[in-house]
N, C-alpha and C positions, 0 to 999 in steps of 0.2 A: 735608251739611256740605261732601264732597267734588264733589257733584253739579255745581254751578257752574262750580267751580273746575277740573274736570277734564273738562268738555263738550267733546267731539269735533266737529268742523266737517265733516259728511257731504258727500262730494262726490259729485254726481249720477251722474255717469258712471262711477267706480270702483264705487260701491255698488250701483249699477244692475246693473253688470256680474258683481259678485259674487253678487249674491243671483238675479239672472237665470239665471247658469250652475248655481249650486247645486241652486236649486230650480225645475225649469220648470213653468209654469203648467198646471195642471189643469183638468178639467171643474169640479171641485166645491172646490178649494182652489187660492188663487192670491196671489201678493203683488201690492199695488198702489200706486202713488205718486201723492201729490197734488199741486196746483199750488203747495205750500208746501216740495215735495220730503220730507215725512213719508212713510214706508214704513207700512202696514197688510198683517195677513193675514186674507183672507177664505176662509170655509169655510163652503159653501151661502149665499153672500151676506151671511153675519155676520161682523163684526168680531171679531177674538179681543182678549181683554184679559188681564190678568195674564201668569203664565208659561205659555210655550206650547212644548211639544216638535216641534220641525219637522224632521224626516227627520234625526235622528241628534243634533241643537244645541238648548239651550234660548235662547229669546228672551224679553223682556218689553216688553209693552205696556201703556199706560197706559190711565186710564179711556175715553179717548177712541179708544182702539185705535192710537194712534200708537207704533212701535217705538221702544224707548229704546237710547241708547249711552252709554258713558262709566260714572260710579259710579252706582251705584243703591242706596238704604237701603230696603228692603222692609219690609212690615208686620210682620216676624218680628224687626225690629231690626237686622238683620245686613246688612253691604255687600256688594255685588257688582259686577263689571266686566264690560261688554259693549263689544265691540269696534266698529269703524266699520261691521261688517255686521252688528251687533246681537247676534252670538253672545256666549254667556256663557263668559267665560275660567275656566280651573282653573290650578294650580301657580303657578310665580313670574311676576310680571310687574313690569316696569320702566315706571313712570308718567312723565309729561311733566315731572313735579317733579325727576326723577331718583332719586327714591326706589325701592328694591324694596319688593314686598308679595308675600304668598303666601295664594292661595285655595285652599281644600280640594277635594275631588272634586265636593261640591256648589255649587262656586262661592262658598262664603261665606268672606269676608275672616277670614284668622285673628290672633290677637294672643296676645301672652305666649310662652313657650318651646315651640319644635315640633322633632320629629325628623323630617328630612327623609328622602327616599328614599336619600340617598348616605349615610344613617347619621350624619349629623351634626347637632348641634343650633344653633337659630338662635333669636333673640329677636326678638320684635316688640312694640313699642310699642303703645299703647292706641289710636293712629291708624293701626293696621297696619303702619309703617314699619318695614323690617327696622335693628336697631341694628349699630353697628361700634364698636369701642374698648371703653374700660372700662364696666362697668355694675355698679351696684349696686341687686341685686335685692330683692324685697319681702321676701325671708329675712335681709335685711341683710348677706348676702355679697357679695363682689366677684367678676366676671367678667370675662373679656376674649375679644371677638369679632373676628377678623381682617378684612380690608377685603371678604372676601366675605361677612362675617356669620358664617362657622362659629364656634362656640364652642371656645377653644384649652384645652390642657391640658398639661402638663409644664412645663417650664422657658420661659420668656418672658422676650425682653431688649426693654425697652421703648425708646421714642424718648427717654427721658431717660437710657439709657445704663444703668439699673438692671436687675437681675434680680429676677424673680418666679418664684413655683411655684404651679403650678395642678394642684388635685387630677383625680382620673380624672373627678367631677362637675363640674369646672370652677371650683369655688370657689378663690378665691387663700388660700393657706395662709400661718400666721403661726405664729411659736414654733419649735420643734424640727421639723425636716423629715428623714425619712429615704428616701433617693431609692431608684431602683430599682436603683442600682448597690451599694447597701448602706452608702453614706457619709453620714454627717450634717452638716446645714445649719443656718443659723440665720436668721429671718426678724423683722422688726420688725411691730408691729402695722399698720402701712402696707403689709406684705407685701415690702418691701424686703430683699432677702438681704443679710447683713452679713458684713464681713472685718475680720481684725484682732482686737483684744483685746476681750472682751466679758464682763461678768459677768452670769449668768445664775441668779435665785434664790439670790443669796449664791455663787455658785461662778465662779471663772474659767476662761474657755476660750480659745485663740488659735484663729482660723479663717484658713485661708490665703486668698491672692488669688482663688482658684477658689470661695470659700465653703466649703471643706471643713474639717470640724473636724479638728484636729490631737490625736495621740495620740503616747505616747512622750516621748523626747526632743527638744526644739524648740530650736532655736536664735534668738533674736529679738533684733538690736542686740548683737551681742557679748555677749549671755548665754544661757545655757542654762537651759531650765526642763523640767520633769517635768509629764506629764500622765497620769492611770491610763487603763486601759481606757475608763471614761465620757468620758474626754475634758478632765475637771476638773483643774488645777494644782494639783499639790500642793506642799509647801514654799513658798518665796520665789515670790509672785506678781507678774507685772508690773502696771502701773496701768493702767486701764482708762479712766479720766477720769468722764466723764458717761454712758458706754455701760452702764448697768446697766437689767437687764430683768427682768420676770417670765418664768414659761414661756411665757407667752402672747404674748411680743414687746412688752410695753409698756413704754415708759422709764419709769423709777421717779424719776427726777431731773428736778424742776420747779423754776423759779423765776420766776414770772409776777407782774406787777404791772399794774395796771389802767392805762388810758391817760390823760391828763390830761384828758379830756371826763369822766371819773367822778369828780366832786370830793365829798369829804365835807362838803356843806354843805347849807343848807335848800333852795335852788334845785333841788339835784338828787335829795337824799333825803327832803325835809320835815322833816330836824333835822340837827344835828350831833351824829353818832356818837362816843363814848367807847370802846366794846368793838364787837368783831366775830367771830361764828362762822361755822362751815361744816357743813354737813349731813353731807359727806364725811369730816369729822375731819381736814380740811386745816388748817394753821396760817395764821390770817387775822388781820392787825394792822392800824392806821390808820398810816400813815407821811406825813408831812408834807402831811396833807390828803387824803390820797388812801387808797383801800383795796390792801391790799397782802396777796396769796395764793400759799403755797408748799405745792404739791401733792406727791403720793406717786404720783400715777396721773393719766393723762389721763382726760377725760369730762365731765361735767357737775354743777355744784354750785351750792347754794342758799346765798348769803351773807346773814346778818341782822347788821344794823348796830341798836346800841342806844344810846340816849343816857342822860343821868345820871336822866332820870323815868323809865325803862323803857320809852320809845315805841320803835318799832321800824319799820325800813325792811327789804325785802327786795332781794337782786339776784341774777339768775340769771347764770351765767358759763358758759361751754365752754372746757375747754383743751384745746389741740392736743397731737399728739405733740412736736411742737418745742418746747413750753413756751407757745407764744403764747396769750393770753386773749381771749376775744371776749366782750363783754358783751349779755346778753340782756335778758330784761323787768325793769325797775326797778318794784316797788310802794312809792311814797312813803308816808310816814306822813302821815297826815291829821288834825287833831287832831279831839276829839270836840266836837261843838256843844253850848254850854251853853244848856238850854232851861227853866232854874229860872225864870226872869222870867214864862214862859207859866204855870207851875205856880202861881205867887205872884199873878198876875193872876186865876187860875181860882178859886183859893182867895177872893179878894176879891170877885170876882161871887157867889158862892155864899154868902159872909156878908150882901152885899146884898139878897138875896132871902128872908131868914130872917123870918118872921111877917109878910111883906106879903101883903096881899090884893087879889086881881083885881076890880076893880068897875067899874061904868060912871061913875057920878058921886059915889061916896062915903056915899051916904046907907044904904045896907043894911051900912056897918062902923061897928064902934064907936069911939068919940072917942077911944080907949086904944091903937088899931089904925093901923098905915098901909096905904095901899093906893095901886096903880096901875093905869091901865087895861090891857085884853089886849093892845092893839097896842104897849104901852111894854114889857109882860113879853114879849112874842114879838121885840122888838128885841133884848134882853137875851139869851134863850136863842140866837138866831142867831148872835150874836156870841160866846157860848161853845161853840158848836158847832163856828164856824171857828178859834178858838183852840186847841180839843181837836185838831182836824186837822191844825193847823200845827205840834203838837208832832212828829207823822209826817212831815211834808211838807217842814218848814224844813231848808235844806242850808248857809244863810249866816247870819251873825249879823244882817244887815238883814231877814230874813225873820222872825227873830224879834221885833226890833223892831217891826215892821210890824204883827204878829199881837198885841203887848202893847199898842202905842198904840190899835188899833181896840176891842179888848176894853175897856181903860181909858175910852175915849169913851164906850162905851156903858153902862159902869157909872156914870158921872157923869151921863149923860141920865137913866138910870134915878132915881138917887138923887135927883136935882133934881124927879123926877115925882112922888116921893112926897108924899102928903098925909094929912092927919089924917080918920079917918071922922067922919062928922057925925050918926050915928045913937046918940040918947039911949036907953040901956037903962031 
């Protein structure tokens, strides 16, 4: 993966000086350089291959005994990095792509969360590169890593000017937050600290510009309001507008309508719907030829659109915290293919064969009976088998028509081939 990308160009003079200085040639073990500037390690005249521990340092030699440099994927599936002298690296390294990587004490490249010697946590992606900025981890939680890659905790002012609070675990907090100073703050489901008037779980609160929840007598726009010890306003309440949330910070006021590209027509849905419902219990209506949804929470929903014949099409939607809606998978209504004509043709074919005898020339068949040759009979049987298979394989009306035409042709040939027997009883 990275071996070619990160291959180092070995300078003969520099590498030769490093290796010669670090490892003086002995009688039974020595470094050797060939005409192509490749280095090998000889012990008693035999080239080393694989990993070799030489005077306190690990090196790797391929099957031809050539010392490797740069990135190396070993047979254990792990990645290692070898410097220009071939020495295996450990700890933090900054590669020529400008990214940072961390190699454990055995030299293996690390991924995922790691706690470094400085006691700080870092996250390395699946390619080993150190991450920075916002990260949504596999646990579904959000974390923030500073420019050095260290995981942040506590209060964070992002580049967008908004404040966020990160738990001791680094996970971004939402809903009510009790800070170390004992004060309460509130963050929406995106983690943004809120200020001003909010309604949470049906109760109204006033948050200072600093985000701190106010209590007691609060003056706001020339009017006094009273908040109890929990911060909830009692008596007259200021208008919070659309700032209504659950305890988890989810905004519960949404009015989202699908965009004009999602039309209530046959081209889009395979039908023209007359009613629409949602799996989340949200109100869904058909307005001016489009699907309109009003939801009580953000998240995902499946809309089922039904026409007058109870045919259905489904639409997957995602509703964001700001009320915008994104259209996902649309499963159009596909009419069920009518294959009755095939069944009718098969019935006709079966009737045509009733009491018909197979014979070579009819001399063994009574004058009161009909006969056909084995060849004619087999031809009809083959057509019957093909039509039977078409009941399963046909996907279009033309497929049905072709199957019926072929079987009716075989029936006509069969009927025209029938002859009276000539045997006199």
